[in-house]
Wavefront OBJ file of the C-alpha trace (Angstrom):
o trace
v -34.121 125.700 -70.937
v -35.078 127.881 -67.592
v -32.388 130.044 -66.859
v -32.275 132.946 -63.813
v -30.232 135.627 -63.515
v -28.474 135.605 -67.192
v -28.957 134.195 -70.599
v -27.002 131.699 -72.077
v -24.358 132.747 -74.589
v -21.043 132.118 -76.524
v -17.488 132.721 -74.992
v -14.885 134.477 -76.317
v -12.137 132.874 -76.794
v -13.825 129.397 -76.437
v -12.735 127.033 -73.820
v -11.182 123.722 -74.764
v -10.450 120.773 -72.628
v -7.064 119.528 -72.260
v -6.832 115.808 -71.551
v -4.746 115.364 -68.306
v -5.414 111.472 -67.596
v -7.174 108.691 -68.805
v -8.030 105.190 -68.030
v -9.929 105.632 -64.743
v -12.482 103.212 -63.774
v -15.732 105.419 -62.535
v -14.099 108.452 -61.520
v -16.249 110.386 -59.253
v -14.035 113.262 -57.779
v -10.522 114.920 -57.997
v -8.426 116.580 -55.021
v -5.130 118.177 -54.716
v -2.945 119.599 -51.960
v -0.526 122.282 -51.897
v 1.907 119.811 -50.476
v 2.214 117.809 -53.474
v 1.840 120.858 -55.987
v 2.161 119.045 -59.148
v -0.406 116.276 -58.744
v -4.019 115.847 -58.613
v -5.728 112.582 -56.897
v -8.687 110.933 -58.881
v -11.148 109.278 -56.542
v -12.806 106.208 -58.209
v -16.082 104.969 -57.019
v -15.060 101.524 -56.286
v -12.573 102.657 -53.447
v -9.259 103.757 -54.960
v -7.446 107.091 -55.308
v -5.014 107.504 -57.976
v -2.443 110.006 -58.207
v -1.494 111.758 -61.500
v 1.595 114.042 -62.524
v 1.835 115.606 -65.571
v -0.852 113.192 -67.163
v 0.860 109.863 -65.974
v -1.008 107.945 -63.288
v 1.292 106.220 -60.550
v 1.444 102.533 -60.993
v 0.137 101.716 -57.476
v -2.930 103.311 -55.854
v -2.489 106.371 -53.768
v -5.304 104.748 -51.311
v -7.517 101.526 -51.556
v -10.421 101.010 -49.707
v -12.111 98.955 -52.069
v -12.803 96.212 -49.736
v -14.673 98.643 -47.408
v -17.304 100.116 -49.491
v -20.562 99.275 -51.174
v -20.767 100.613 -54.884
v -24.458 99.779 -55.633
v -26.024 102.477 -57.428
v -24.565 105.983 -56.318
v -22.697 104.359 -53.444
v -18.983 104.251 -53.202
v -15.844 105.921 -52.311
v -17.567 109.532 -53.503
v -14.704 112.118 -52.179
v -11.607 112.672 -50.366
v -10.183 116.113 -49.197
v -6.421 116.578 -47.716
v -6.118 118.415 -44.378
v -5.018 122.197 -44.985
v -1.876 121.214 -42.833
v -1.150 117.970 -44.774
v 2.572 118.548 -45.533
v 2.957 118.343 -41.608
v 0.329 115.864 -40.620
v -0.265 113.870 -43.741
v -3.639 113.580 -42.953
v -6.640 113.285 -45.386
v -10.555 112.684 -45.092
v -12.788 110.540 -47.041
v -16.522 110.498 -47.684
v -18.008 106.710 -48.519
v -20.619 104.438 -48.198
v -19.606 101.280 -46.189
v -20.658 97.668 -46.429
v -23.662 98.250 -43.976
v -24.983 101.197 -46.216
v -24.119 103.916 -43.838
v -22.696 106.946 -45.163
v -19.233 107.429 -43.725
v -16.773 110.211 -42.733
v -13.264 109.131 -41.696
v -10.122 110.713 -40.906
v -6.957 108.883 -42.304
v -3.375 108.877 -41.009
v -0.404 107.274 -41.923
v 0.512 104.164 -40.019
v 3.675 102.242 -41.300
v 5.657 101.829 -44.148
v 5.817 98.460 -45.872
v 9.442 98.212 -47.554
v 9.958 96.443 -50.860
v 6.840 94.953 -51.245
v 3.031 95.912 -51.584
v 1.399 95.526 -48.144
v -2.179 95.075 -47.997
v -2.632 98.584 -46.905
v -4.512 97.600 -43.317
v -7.880 98.580 -42.746
v -7.443 101.899 -44.235
v -5.825 100.780 -47.642
v -2.299 101.281 -49.071
v -0.743 104.334 -50.951
v 2.236 106.171 -51.427
v 4.908 106.511 -54.162
v 7.009 103.888 -54.986
v 9.142 101.728 -52.724
v 6.325 100.126 -50.874
v 3.122 101.666 -49.522
v 1.932 103.347 -46.605
v -0.928 102.130 -44.298
v -3.443 104.131 -43.242
v -5.194 104.372 -39.636
v -8.964 105.081 -40.146
v -10.868 106.951 -37.426
v -14.536 107.059 -38.013
v -16.025 110.563 -37.734
v -19.642 110.256 -38.802
v -22.026 107.561 -39.636
v -25.474 108.000 -41.022
v -27.647 105.182 -41.883
v -28.486 105.046 -45.553
v -30.328 101.297 -45.846
v -33.735 102.580 -47.745
v -32.336 103.411 -51.042
v -29.170 103.323 -53.048
v -29.270 106.980 -54.287
v -29.216 110.366 -52.721
v -25.997 109.991 -50.775
v -24.540 113.386 -51.265
v -20.837 112.844 -51.494
v -18.937 115.720 -50.653
v -16.432 116.842 -48.280
v -14.453 120.060 -48.079
v -12.805 122.538 -45.524
v -14.551 126.013 -45.200
v -13.266 129.211 -44.668
v -13.713 128.986 -40.968
v -11.421 125.939 -40.771
v -14.300 123.642 -40.198
v -14.949 120.417 -42.254
v -18.191 120.161 -43.940
v -19.936 117.117 -45.551
v -23.096 117.074 -47.694
v -25.549 114.448 -47.426
v -28.575 113.678 -49.747
v -32.142 113.275 -48.726
v -31.759 109.171 -48.410
v -32.934 108.485 -51.804
v -36.258 107.396 -53.859
v -38.465 110.154 -55.691
v -40.004 113.113 -53.534
v -38.275 112.480 -50.151
v -40.229 109.818 -49.200
v -38.176 109.608 -45.807
v -39.326 113.241 -45.033
v -35.574 114.017 -44.645
v -35.046 117.607 -45.909
v -37.595 119.367 -43.768
v -36.716 117.123 -40.540
v -34.321 118.575 -38.161
v -33.699 115.568 -36.266
v -32.332 113.856 -39.540
v -29.126 114.379 -40.846
v -30.260 113.192 -44.188
v -30.776 116.154 -46.982
v -28.512 118.432 -44.977
v -25.239 120.181 -44.983
v -23.374 119.473 -41.737
v -20.550 121.037 -40.171
v -17.681 120.002 -37.502
v -15.111 121.759 -35.957
v -11.546 120.878 -35.138
v -9.314 119.219 -34.014
v -11.319 116.009 -33.704
v -14.466 117.002 -36.078
v -16.744 114.569 -34.266
v -19.356 116.882 -33.018
v -21.699 117.671 -36.291
v -24.097 120.262 -36.446
v -26.942 121.211 -39.412
v -25.815 124.270 -41.288
v -28.112 123.517 -44.123
v -31.435 121.927 -44.294
v -33.727 121.071 -47.030
v -31.302 119.499 -49.721
v -32.106 116.802 -52.123
v -28.840 115.672 -53.091
v -25.853 118.209 -52.857
v -23.649 115.949 -54.720
v -20.959 118.611 -55.144
v -20.539 122.027 -53.276
v -17.603 124.290 -52.965
v -16.207 127.403 -51.283
v -14.756 130.121 -53.220
v -10.890 130.274 -52.824
v -10.957 134.032 -52.724
v -13.765 135.012 -50.242
v -14.993 131.705 -48.769
v -18.422 132.117 -50.064
v -20.334 128.545 -50.410
v -21.846 127.468 -53.841
v -23.912 124.008 -53.968
v -25.098 122.290 -56.971
v -28.265 120.422 -55.659
v -29.776 117.742 -57.870
v -33.341 118.182 -58.507
v -36.251 115.831 -58.863
v -37.886 115.359 -62.412
v -37.819 119.450 -63.404
v -35.452 121.710 -62.168
v -31.616 121.805 -61.148
v -30.280 124.327 -59.036
v -27.202 126.473 -57.959
v -27.462 127.795 -54.526
v -25.265 130.350 -53.075
v -24.346 131.659 -49.270
v -22.060 134.271 -48.787
v -19.195 133.656 -46.344
v -20.273 136.330 -43.903
v -23.421 134.226 -43.632
v -22.158 130.784 -42.987
v -22.531 130.788 -39.132
v -26.582 130.797 -39.702
v -28.216 128.049 -40.657
v -29.968 127.964 -43.921
v -33.180 126.295 -45.313
v -32.869 125.524 -49.133
v -36.175 124.642 -49.354
v -36.567 120.688 -50.533
v -39.109 118.916 -50.623
v -41.565 121.965 -50.370
v -39.702 123.692 -53.201
v -37.901 122.367 -56.512
v -35.816 125.026 -57.293
v -38.013 128.042 -57.185
v -41.399 126.243 -58.022
v -43.840 124.393 -55.578
v -43.174 120.703 -55.249
v -44.814 119.648 -52.360
v -47.533 122.334 -50.938
v -48.404 120.127 -48.160
v -44.850 119.931 -46.740
v -44.249 122.319 -43.800
v -41.089 124.014 -43.900
v -38.777 122.731 -40.836
v -40.066 123.791 -37.553
v -36.542 124.908 -36.510
v -36.965 127.875 -39.094
v -37.322 131.466 -38.049
v -36.189 134.577 -39.048
v -32.609 133.524 -38.101
v -32.877 130.332 -40.433
v -33.756 131.925 -43.825
v -35.163 130.219 -46.837
v -32.684 130.685 -49.496
v -33.687 130.178 -53.184
v -31.274 129.343 -55.842
v -29.438 132.101 -57.547
v -29.468 129.764 -60.800
v -31.444 127.070 -62.086
v -32.579 125.116 -65.343
v -35.142 122.724 -66.518
v -34.922 119.213 -68.158
v -36.167 120.681 -71.499
v -32.881 119.896 -73.647
v -31.603 116.709 -72.407
v -30.424 117.689 -68.872
v -30.882 115.576 -66.195
v -28.779 116.347 -62.948
v -26.511 119.310 -62.179
v -22.827 118.559 -61.383
v -21.794 121.323 -59.082
v -18.417 122.947 -59.519
v -15.970 125.899 -58.885
v -15.249 129.595 -59.033
v -12.345 130.082 -61.178
v -9.292 131.330 -59.383
v -6.396 130.311 -61.556
v -4.382 132.036 -64.224
v -4.556 130.272 -67.530
v -7.860 131.388 -68.330
v -7.922 134.975 -67.765
v -11.372 135.671 -69.082
v -12.760 133.035 -66.708
v -11.617 134.420 -63.124
v -14.372 134.954 -60.674
v -16.923 132.843 -62.823
v -18.403 129.795 -61.203
v -18.588 126.646 -63.487
v -21.182 123.800 -63.432
v -22.208 121.319 -65.631
v -24.879 118.525 -66.080
v -24.631 114.744 -66.299
v -26.864 114.114 -69.029
v -26.260 116.601 -71.703
v -22.670 117.066 -70.713
v -23.130 120.962 -71.298
v -20.926 123.136 -69.414
v -22.108 126.790 -67.982
v -20.127 129.593 -66.137
v -21.909 132.434 -64.261
v -20.598 135.549 -62.756
v -19.526 134.674 -59.048
v -22.578 135.242 -56.717
v -25.319 134.797 -59.485
v -26.031 136.460 -62.824
v -24.396 136.615 -66.106
v -25.167 132.949 -67.108
v -23.600 131.590 -70.092
v -23.327 128.579 -71.944
v -19.790 127.416 -72.525
v -18.384 126.085 -75.936
v -17.234 122.619 -74.373
v -19.058 119.421 -73.742
v -17.772 116.590 -71.627
v -19.214 112.886 -71.762
v -21.175 111.945 -68.632
v -19.460 114.610 -66.234
v -19.064 113.662 -62.394
v -17.160 116.201 -61.084
v -15.281 119.335 -61.002
v -11.879 119.721 -59.277
v -8.906 122.219 -58.944
v -5.345 121.795 -58.437
v -3.334 123.804 -55.965
v -2.794 126.529 -58.499
v -6.627 127.066 -58.777
v -6.424 125.645 -62.415
v -10.220 123.865 -63.076
v -10.428 120.158 -63.936
v -13.871 118.286 -64.783
v -14.010 114.470 -64.529
v -15.642 112.673 -67.031
v -17.381 109.362 -65.980
v -18.370 108.421 -69.580
v -15.130 107.974 -70.935
v -12.822 107.636 -67.725
v -10.616 110.577 -68.616
v -9.832 113.872 -66.684
v -9.671 117.287 -68.711
v -8.299 120.677 -67.506
v -10.286 123.660 -68.840
v -8.346 126.106 -71.001
v -8.876 128.762 -73.416
l 1 2 3 4 5 6 7 8 9 10 11 12 13 14 15 16 17 18 19 20 21 22 23 24 25 26 27 28 29 30 31 32 33 34 35 36 37 38 39 40 41 42 43 44 45 46 47 48 49 50 51 52 53 54 55 56 57 58 59 60 61 62 63 64 65 66 67 68 69 70 71 72 73 74 75 76 77 78 79 80 81 82 83 84 85 86 87 88 89 90 91 92 93 94 95 96 97 98 99 100 101 102 103 104 105 106 107 108 109 110 111 112 113 114 115 116 117 118 119 120 121 122 123 124 125 126 127 128 129 130 131 132 133 134 135 136 137 138 139 140 141 142 143 144 145 146 147 148 149 150 151 152 153 154 155 156 157 158 159 160 161 162 163 164 165 166 167 168 169 170 171 172 173 174 175 176 177 178 179 180 181 182 183 184 185 186 187 188 189 190 191 192 193 194 195 196 197 198 199 200 201 202 203 204 205 206 207 208 209 210 211 212 213 214 215 216 217 218 219 220 221 222 223 224 225 226 227 228 229 230 231 232 233 234 235 236 237 238 239 240 241 242 243 244 245 246 247 248 249 250 251 252 253 254 255 256 257 258 259 260 261 262 263 264 265 266 267 268 269 270 271 272 273 274 275 276 277 278 279 280 281 282 283 284 285 286 287 288 289 290 291 292 293 294 295 296 297 298 299 300 301 302 303 304 305 306 307 308 309 310 311 312 313 314 315 316 317 318 319 320 321 322 323 324 325 326 327 328 329 330 331 332 333 334 335 336 337 338 339 340 341 342 343 344 345 346 347 348 349 350 351 352 353 354 355 356 357 358 359 360 361 362 363 364 365 366 367 368 369
């Protein structure tokens, strides 16, 4: 195990996993909105979103676009994010891979209400709470061809502290970035993209050199960015960018570097680089020597239930199920006392409490002390 910025150690008091939902089919993400403060929303790879309150899942999906998504390999419906003004506009955004193998970011708004029966949900799928299902109108905001391989799609949507919508895209798949996406400024693959409202249709690159930023997040207290970028065969990494620096594009190094190690010495860092586009190395990284294989990026904890964990960034590994936390910004890294069966994502509720999604057992757990 290789760790940068601290050492692994025990946590006192030990953490616990509290089951808060079960019976999900390939759950890959979790979302919440302050407009529905008692609920969490579980994203299933096959194209459905389930609403859960106090451990009980609604009988009908909140949202269903299973007919529109491709689910081969790492493809599927990969995340949703609710509008910051969801209470007023009932708008949310989804990141999925469509039947044409395109990475797609779309806006969904309610279109109508079907009373007394289950509607087909129209193009955007069905959802809502009892008494019929809302139909959503879809507006496609971004499509990126992803036809060569089924992996490295990225998958995360999030609103940044600037109010812009962010999308993380993988390098297009295969081993070693065969498409040359990471350091190609003309490609949207291997990038962190950003679009400003109100249309969210004009996308700019704010992060180069990413292999597969499956999960990233912004610290709810200060807007700092954390990226869990999945490595090739050796190194998993956590990248960090302070909110004050988000306006400036950064290069996270792939495929010239895997973590801080040389990977492809023949790769030239993208020609857009300059002192204004800095090379950013990870604040935390680990190797595969202990059965680990792929980082699952998480969140800085800002809830109230785990008083000893406030201000710590949590992340996990897909294969070992191990969970770590580190001090915000890097350093004081420690191995936590819980393991999760094939974790696929973290998420937070509207109060900032932290959850982990288990792909292996189809359950959702809340972290507690």
